[in-house]
C-alpha positions in Angstrom: -5.2 -4.2 -26.9 -4.9 -7.7 -25.4 -2.8 -6.8 -22.3 -2.2 -10.4 -21.3 -0.8 -11.3 -24.7 1.2 -8.1 -25.0 2.7 -8.6 -21.5 3.9 -12.1 -22.4 5.5 -10.6 -25.6 7.2 -7.8 -23.7 8.5 -9.9 -20.8 9.9 -12.5 -23.2 11.5 -9.9 -25.5 13.1 -7.9 -22.7 13.8 -10.9 -20.4 12.2 -9.2 -17.5 11.8 -5.4 -16.8 14.8 -4.4 -14.8 18.6 -4.3 -15.0 21.5 -3.0 -13.0 23.4 -0.1 -14.6 26.5 1.7 -13.4 26.5 5.3 -12.3 30.2 5.7 -13.2 32.3 5.0 -16.3 35.0 2.4 -16.3 36.8 3.3 -19.5 40.5 3.2 -18.5 42.9 2.1 -15.8 42.4 5.2 -13.7 38.6 4.7 -13.7 39.0 1.1 -12.7 41.4 2.0 -9.9 39.0 4.6 -8.4 35.8 2.6 -8.8 37.4 -0.6 -7.6 40.8 -1.6 -6.3 42.9 0.1 -4.9 40.7 3.2 -4.5 37.6 1.4 -3.2 39.5 0.5 0.0 39.2 4.1 1.3 35.4 4.4 1.5 35.4 0.9 3.1 37.9 2.2 5.8 35.8 5.3 6.4 32.6 3.3 6.8 34.3 0.9 9.2 35.3 3.8 11.4 32.0 5.7 11.0 29.1 3.3 10.0 26.8 6.2 9.3 29.0 7.1 6.4 27.5 4.2 4.5 24.8 6.7 3.5 27.6 9.0 2.2 29.6 6.6 0.2 27.1 3.9 -1.1 23.7 3.5 -2.7 22.1 2.5 0.6 20.3 5.8 1.0 18.3 5.3 -2.2 17.9 1.5 -2.2 14.8 -0.4 -1.2 14.4 -4.2 -1.0 11.0 -5.5 -2.3 10.5 -8.6 -0.3 7.9 -11.3 -0.9 7.2 -14.9 -0.3 4.7 -15.1 -3.1 1.8 -16.1 -0.7 -0.7 -13.4 -1.8 0.2 -12.1 -5.2 -2.3 -9.5 -6.7 -5.4 -11.5 -7.5 -3.5 -14.7 -8.2 -3.2 -15.9 -4.6 -0.4 -18.2 -3.3 1.6 -18.7 -6.5 5.1 -18.8 -4.8 8.3 -16.8 -5.0 9.4 -17.7 -8.5 6.0 -16.9 -10.1 5.9 -13.6 -8.2 9.1 -12.2 -9.8 7.3 -10.4 -12.7 5.2 -8.5 -10.2 8.1 -7.5 -8.0 10.1 -6.4 -11.1 7.1 -4.3 -12.0 7.1 -2.8 -8.5 10.8 -1.9 -8.9 9.9 -0.1 -12.2 7.2 1.9 -10.5 9.6 2.9 -7.6 12.1 4.2 -10.1 9.7 5.8 -12.6 7.5 7.6 -10.0 9.8 8.2 -7.0 13.3 7.9 -8.4 13.9 5.2 -5.8 16.2 2.2 -6.7 14.5 -1.0 -5.7 15.3 -4.7 -6.2 13.1 -7.8 -6.0 13.9 -10.3 -3.2 11.6 -13.3 -3.7 12.2 -15.7 -0.9 11.5 -19.4 -1.3 9.9 -20.0 2.0 6.6 -19.0 3.7 7.9 -19.5 7.2 7.7 -16.2 9.0 10.8 -16.8 11.1 12.9 -17.6 8.1 11.6 -14.6 6.2 12.5 -12.4 9.2 15.9 -13.9 9.5 16.7 -13.4 5.8 15.4 -9.9 5.7 17.5 -8.9 8.7 20.6 -10.4 7.3 20.3 -8.6 3.9 19.3 -5.3 5.4 22.8 -3.6 5.5 22.7 -2.7 1.8 19.1 -1.3 1.8 17.8 2.0 3.1 14.2 0.6 3.4 12.2 -2.6 3.1 8.9 -2.8 1.2 7.1 -6.0 2.1 4.9 -7.1 -0.8 2.2 -9.7 -1.4 2.7 -11.5 1.9 -0.5 -13.1 3.2 -2.2 -12.4 6.5 -1.9 -13.1 9.3 1.9 -13.6 9.2 2.5 -10.4 7.3 1.6 -8.5 10.5 4.2 -10.3 12.6 6.9 -10.0 9.9 6.4 -6.3 9.6 6.3 -5.7 13.3 9.4 -7.8 14.1 11.5 -6.4 11.3 10.7 -2.8 12.2 11.6 -3.6 15.9 14.9 -5.1 14.8 16.1 -2.7 12.1 16.8 1.0 12.0 15.4 1.5 8.4 11.7 1.9 7.4 9.8 -1.3 6.9 6.5 -0.9 5.1 3.9 -3.5 4.0 2.4 -1.8 0.9 -0.6 -4.1 0.7 -1.6 -2.8 4.1 -0.5 0.8 4.4 -0.3 1.9 0.7 -3.8 0.7 0.1 -5.0 2.5 3.3 -3.4 5.8 2.3 -4.9 5.9 -1.2 -8.3 4.6 -0.2 -8.5 7.2 2.7 -7.5 10.0 0.4 -10.2 9.1 -2.0 -12.7 8.9 0.8 -11.8 12.3 2.2 -12.5 13.9 -1.1 -15.6 11.9 -1.7 -17.0 13.0 1.6 -16.4 16.7 0.6 -18.6 16.2 -2.4 -21.2 14.3 -0.5 -21.1 17.0 2.2 -20.7 14.4 4.9 -18.3 14.2 8.0 -16.2 11.1 8.5 -17.0 10.9 12.2 -20.7 10.6 11.4 -20.5 7.9 8.8 -21.4 4.3 9.0 -18.7 2.6 7.0 -18.8 -1.0 5.8 -15.6 -2.7 4.9 -15.4 -6.1 3.2 -12.1 -7.9 3.7 -10.5 -8.4 7.1 -7.0 -9.2 6.0 -3.9 -7.0 5.8 -5.5 -4.2 3.7 -8.8 -4.1 5.6 -7.1 -4.0 9.0 -4.8 -1.1 7.9 -7.8 0.8 6.3 -9.8 0.6 9.6 -6.9 1.9 11.6 -6.2 4.7 9.1 -9.9 5.8 9.0 -10.0 5.9 12.8 -6.8 8.0 12.8 -8.6 10.4 10.4 -11.6 10.7 12.8 -13.9 7.9 11.9 -15.9 6.4 14.7 -14.7 2.8 15.1 -18.0 1.9 16.6 -19.8 2.8 13.4 -17.4 0.7 11.2 -18.6 -2.7 10.2 -16.0 -5.1 8.9 -17.1 -8.3 7.1 -15.0 -11.4 6.6 -16.1 -14.5 4.7 -18.5 -15.5 7.6 -20.2 -12.1 7.9 -20.1 -9.0 10.1 -17.2 -9.3 12.6 -18.2 -8.9 16.2 -16.9 -9.9 19.7 -17.1 -13.6 20.4 -17.7 -14.5 16.7 -16.8 -18.0 15.7 -14.1 -18.3 13.0 -12.1 -15.1 13.6 -8.8 -15.6 11.8 -5.7 -14.3 13.5 -5.1 -11.7 16.1 -5.9 -8.9 13.7 -9.5 -10.0 13.3 -9.9 -10.4 17.1 -8.5 -6.8 17.3 -11.0 -5.6 14.7 -13.8 -7.1 16.7 -12.7 -5.0 19.7 -12.2 -1.8 17.7 -15.4 -1.8 15.6 -19.1 -2.6 15.6 -20.2 -1.0 18.8 -23.7 -2.3 18.5 -22.4 -5.9 18.0 -24.4 -6.3 14.8 -24.2 -9.7 13.1 -25.3 -11.0 9.7 -24.3 -10.8 6.1 -22.7 -8.1 3.9 -26.3 -7.2 2.8 -27.2 -6.6 6.5 -24.2 -4.4 7.0 -24.9 -2.2 4.0 -28.5 -1.5 5.0 -28.3 2.1 6.1 -24.6 2.5 5.5 -23.0 5.6 4.0 -19.7 4.1 2.7 -18.7 0.8 1.3 -15.0 -0.1 0.9 -14.0 -3.5 -0.6 -10.7 -5.3 -0.4 -12.0 -8.8 -0.7 -13.5 -10.9 -3.6 -15.4 -10.2 -6.9 -19.1 -9.8 -7.3 -19.9 -9.7 -3.6 -22.3 -6.7 -3.7 -25.4 -6.2 -5.8 -27.3 -3.2 -7.0 -30.1 -4.1 -4.6 -27.7 -3.9 -1.7 -26.5 -0.5 -2.7 -30.1 0.7 -2.9 -30.4 0.1 0.9 -27.5 2.4 1.6 -28.1 6.0 2.6 -28.5 8.8 0.0 -25.2 10.0 -1.4 -23.6 6.5 -1.0 -19.9 6.2 -1.6 -18.9 2.8 -3.0 -15.2 1.9 -3.4 -15.0 -1.8 -4.5 -11.2 -2.4 -5.0 -10.9 -6.1 -5.6 -8.8 -6.7 -8.7 -9.3 -7.4 -11.5 -13.0 -7.8 -10.9 -14.4 -5.6 -8.1 -17.0 -6.5 -5.5 -19.5 -4.7 -7.7 -19.0 -3.3 -11.2 -19.4 0.5 -11.4 -22.4 0.3 -13.7 -24.2 -1.9 -11.2 -23.3 0.4 -8.3 -24.6 3.4 -10.2 -27.8 1.5 -11.1 -28.2 0.9 -7.3 -27.9 4.7 -6.7 -24.3 5.2 -5.7 -23.2 8.8 -5.8 -19.5 8.2 -6.0 -17.7 5.1 -7.2 -14.0 4.2 -7.3 -12.2 0.9 -8.1 -8.7 -0.4 -8.5 -9.0 -0.5 -12.2 -7.6 1.9 -14.8 -10.5 1.6 -17.2 -13.0 3.3 -14.8 -12.9 6.7 -13.2 -11.3 7.1 -9.7 -8.6 4.4 -9.9 -7.5 3.7 -6.3 -3.9 2.6 -7.1 -1.1 2.1 -4.6 1.3 3.8 -7.1 -0.1 7.0 -5.8 1.4 6.3 -2.3 4.4 4.1 -2.0 6.9 5.9 -4.3 6.3 9.2 -2.5 6.2 7.7 0.9 9.6 5.9 0.5 11.0 9.0 -1.3 10.1 11.1 1.7 11.3 8.5 4.3 14.6 8.1 2.5 15.1 11.8 2.2 14.4 12.3 5.9 16.7 9.4 6.8 13.7 8.0 8.8 14.2 4.9 10.8 10.5 3.9 10.4 7.3 5.0 8.8 5.0 6.3 11.5 1.2 6.6 11.5 1.7 10.4 11.4 3.7 10.1 8.2 1.0 7.9 6.6 -1.7 10.4 7.7 0.4 13.2 6.2 0.6 11.2 2.9 -3.3 10.9 3.0 -3.8 14.6 3.3 -1.1 15.5 0.8 -2.6 13.2 -1.8 -6.2 14.4 -1.2 -5.1 18.1 -1.3 -3.8 17.8 -4.9 -7.4 18.1 -6.1 -8.9 21.5 -5.4 -12.4 22.1 -4.2 -13.2 23.5 -7.7 -11.8 20.4 -9.4 -13.6 17.9 -7.3 -16.1 15.8 -9.2 -17.8 12.4 -8.6 -15.5 11.1 -11.4 -12.4 12.9 -10.0 -11.8 12.3 -6.3 -8.2 11.0 -6.5 -5.2 12.1 -8.6 -4.5 10.0 -11.7 -1.5 7.7 -11.6 0.5 9.8 -14.1 0.0 13.0 -12.3 3.6 14.2 -12.1 2.9 16.2 -8.9 2.0 13.2 -6.7 5.3 11.6 -5.6 7.1 14.8 -4.8 4.1 16.3 -3.0 3.6 13.1 -0.9 7.4 12.9 -0.3 7.6 16.4 1.1 4.7 15.8 3.5 6.1 12.5 4.7 9.6 14.0 5.2 8.2 16.9 7.1 6.1 14.6 9.3 9.2 12.7 10.3 11.3 15.8 11.0 8.4 17.3 13.1 7.6 14.2 15.1 7.5 14.3 18.8 10.5 12.5 20.2 
C-alpha cells in the first residue's frame, strides 16, 4: 500500500480525522431544557460556589489539549501551525482509541514562548491536562516548566517524556536478554534536543551511571566547555554526563560502547561503527522515517538487539505505548502534575508486560495494538501519584 497516497485520500474524504459528538440526546423540549437553558444554569451555579465541582459536572476531567506551534513536526521540521493540524488530529485519535481520553488539537500561530505560555494558561480551564507536542528545543523546556508551575493540571511534553518512557522500557528488557546491568553500561545517545535530554534523565533515574553516558550533538561528543552547546539543556547534559570528558565524533563515542540510542538524523551510524561496540550491543536508532542506521546494517555490524521507531521492523519504539496510559492514569488520579516517579512507574509497567519467557531479541517491547498496555500503564501511574511523598 502507498501510505502517503492513501493518507491523502482518507484525509480529503473525511475532511480530517476528528469530530465533536454529544453525550446526550436533544430530541425534545425537555432534553433541550436540561442540556441547555434553563437547566444548565444549576451546574454553573454549583461550580461558581465550589470550583472543584467542574470535574463533577463537565468534561474537564477527561479532556486534554494537544498544543503545538508546529516548530518540530515529526520528521518534517518547522512546518508551522496549520500544516501541523493533521498530526495533532492523529494524536487526538490515538488518545481516544488507546486511552479513552478526549483530546483536541490547539495549533497556535506563533513560535514565541511567552505567547504560547499566555495562550495555554488562558485556555486551561476547560482541560484536565495539557500535552505539548512537536515544539522545538530549547524553548519547549521553558514552556513546559512555566506552564506546570502556573497550572494545577498535568503538563506533559510527549516528545520528551513519552519517548524517554518507551525507549527506557525497551532498554530494560534488552538488558535482561543481554545479561547486562544498566549501571555498568556505556551508553551513547545521538540527539541532544528534547527527547535526548529526557532520555538521559530517565536512564539515570533507572540507575544508569551518568558519567558513562556519552551524548552527541551535530558537533560531536558533548563535554564541559565545548564550543557550540545549544541552550541550557546541552550545558546541563555536559555537566551530567561524560565523566572522562571524551571528545570526538559519534564513531569515537561508539567504540567500546554497549548501547546506542538515536533520536537525531538518518544514516548517521554505519555497520563498521557498530562492529566497534562491545559484544551483545543494543542498537535503538529511532529517527523517523529513516533511522540513524537501518536494522539490516546494524545486524551486519554485529548488533544483538535492534529497535527502531518504524512499524515495519521488530521492536517498534512508539510513543503510543506511553502517552495514552500516562494521561489516563494522571486524569484518573486527579493529579496536578506528572512526576518523575510516575514516569518511572510507566517504564516498569510497560517493560513488565513481556514475561521473561516471552522475551526475545525481536520482542523487547509490547506492540502498539496490545490491548493491555494503556490500562496497565494507567494503573501504575495512578498508584505512583497516590503513593507519592507529600
